[in-house]
C-alpha angles and dihedrals in degrees: 000000000000127000091254091056091051092050092049089050092050091050092049090050091048091052092050090049091051091049091049092048090052091050091049090050092051091047090051093048090046090052090049091049093046089049091050091050092048090047091050092050091049091048090050094049092046091049091049091050091047091053089050091050090046090050091050091048091052091048092051090047089054091050091048091050090050092049091049091050092049091048090051091051092047090051090050090049090049093050091048092050091047091051092049091049091050090049091050092049090048091051092049091049090057095050115084120229089238090059092051092048091046091051090050089050093051092047090052092049094047094047092049088226093142147311117339110263114247122266128198129211117197122211126188128190094197120053089213088069095063096100092047090050090051091053091053089047091055090052091051091049090052086060092053099265115131110224115206101204137282121285123200111220108177094174089070092059090122092069110134102190136025107258137201106207122197130180107218138031094240088062094057095098092056090044088053091052090053089049091052091052091050092051092049088053092055104275091119093159096052117128140191119254117190113204093198097220094152098146101035123110094192095086127062120233123262095023117138138184127214113199113192120210111228110273090215090061095053 
């Protein structure tokens, strides 16, 4: 092979090498560009997913805030209801049973819904018997009979027996019921005393008087 042939061969090989290097460069740049595109797509998808997650977190946070607000309002309503109940119980505890029964009696009378409920007045002839009379009054109230206090009447100190006084004949059955309750409570010697005020308008119907004999004189 001549020198010219060798030079031609070297030149041909150099050209092929140059072409190969160019191809390799283009392949490398293509790979870089492809990788960049893939990376950009991945970043875009990741950002989009992150936004979705962030939106969900914000939505859940709003729901949580709403639940907490509703819970706080419910607790306030519960505390208010509890305070009202306590106030109501306090009011009731300060209202005597006699007052409640008397109010019911007045309401019944004013509405005309029926016969006036019976009321009982207690009289004592010895001031030392006041607590005892109150105890008996409580017992009568427990049986639905409003008791309108205890009155001290010293001028009746000569009383010999505990008496249930009633004004009219028609009220005798109720007076008998009161007498029975008194006897059950220990007033075994109690008696009925009709006052025979059939035609008077000065007394209200269904009003009764219980006169206690002095316990010291028994």
